[in-house]
N, C-alpha and C positions, 0 to 999 in steps of 0.2 A: 079513288081508290087508294086503298095503303101499299105502302111497299112492304115488301115480304122482312123487310127488316122491322117495318113498324109493326109486324103483325109479332113478329117474335119478341118483341119486347113489349107489347102489349100481355101478350099470353104469361112471358115470366113474372110482370109485376100486376098483373091482375088488375088494369085500367085501360081506358078508354085511348084511342089514337089523338084525341087533344088534349089529354094528360099527359102526354108525353113534352109537349113545349114547355111545361115548367124544368124539368133538367136542364133544358138547354141556358138557362141564365144561372144555375150553380158555379159558383169559382172552385169549387175545393176540386183536387184533384182523385178521378172515380177512381184511380185504384189505389187512393188512401182509404175513402170510403169501403171497396171492397175487402180491404186489408183489417178495418177494422171490424166489419161484417165476421170475417171471417177467424179472426182474434175472439170476438165473442161468440164463436162457433153459430153462428145465424146465417141459416141459408136462407138469399135473398126471395126464392118464389115461395117461402114462408110468409116472409113479412110482407112483400107486395109493395106496388108505389107509395103506400102510406108510411109503410115501417122504415122504406129507403128514405124518404124526406124525413121522418122523422130523427134519422141517423145521422142527416145531411145538419139540420137542424142543433144537432147536439156537439157535431163539430162543431159547428160557426159557434155556438154558444162557448164551448171550451176555447177557442181562438179569440174572442172576445175578450174573454176572462184574464188570456194570457197579457193584451194589449193591455188591459188595466194593472197588473201585475207589472207589467215591463215599466208604466210610468210611475208607478208608487214607489219601485225599485229606485227610477232615475231621480226621484223628488229626497228619497231617504240618500240618496249618495253627495245630493250638493251642500256643501260647505255652510254656506249662509242662507238660510231659506227665509224669501220674504213671507210675508204675511198674506199673501195671497198664495204663495205656494204651499203654506201650512194649512189655509182652508181647503186647497186642492186635494192636499194631501189626507185631511179627516175625510172629503168628501168622496174621495174613492176608497178608501178603505171603507167605506159603508155598502159599496157596491158588491152585488153575486149574481153576477149572471144567470147562471144555473137556478137561483131564487127566484128572478128577478123574470126573466124570461119565459113566454110561454107559448105555444104554438099549438094550433087546430091544422088536423090535416085528415083532407078529403080531397085529393086529387087535385082539380083545378080550383078546389076553393081553399087548398094550403095556404094557412099565414101566420104570420108572428109578430108576437106584440108583447111590449114591455106593461108588465102586471106591477110595479114597484119601480118609485123613484125616478120617473121619467125626465123629470127637470134635473136632476143631479146629472144623471149620463147627457143630458143635453147639453149641460154646461160645463162639465168634468170629463166628458168620454166621449166626444163625438167621434175620434178616431174610431173606437172599440164597435159604436153602431154603423159607421163606414165599412169596417172590415167585416162585422156580422152580416150586413148585406150584401158585399161585395161574395163570400164566402157561399152563404146561403141561396142568394139569387132572391131571396125574399126582401121586399121591404119590410121594415121593423115597424108596426103600427104601434100608437101610443106614445109615438115621439111629438113632444110639442111646436110646435111650429116658429 
């Protein structure tokens, strides 16, 4: 038997009760997610569960990009950059999470994956991958073991 709270959420998000478990792993502040939807003029009832998770992935991808840009800035401000540092900087500049990350939205089957440059992310941006996974609650597929 589902609770009244679960019934309400399922009705608003147009999903099943089992789908709600995906939301438990999301690390983003839900108030921030809702604020983004309001800012974009989107009613959560219109986009449902899949649209909500799409917004979560977009926000986690934005954060992933911020982590990469912070590292680039850190490297650019070092006075004497080693060859390894120069190589890292070159590789980090190749990354564009908004272009490289894709996702599929279908309630419990929702998942995200790296479409491009997985080796570069693994080697030079592991913190960005971890941040994406923490914020979205999804394991980023396609990252080499």
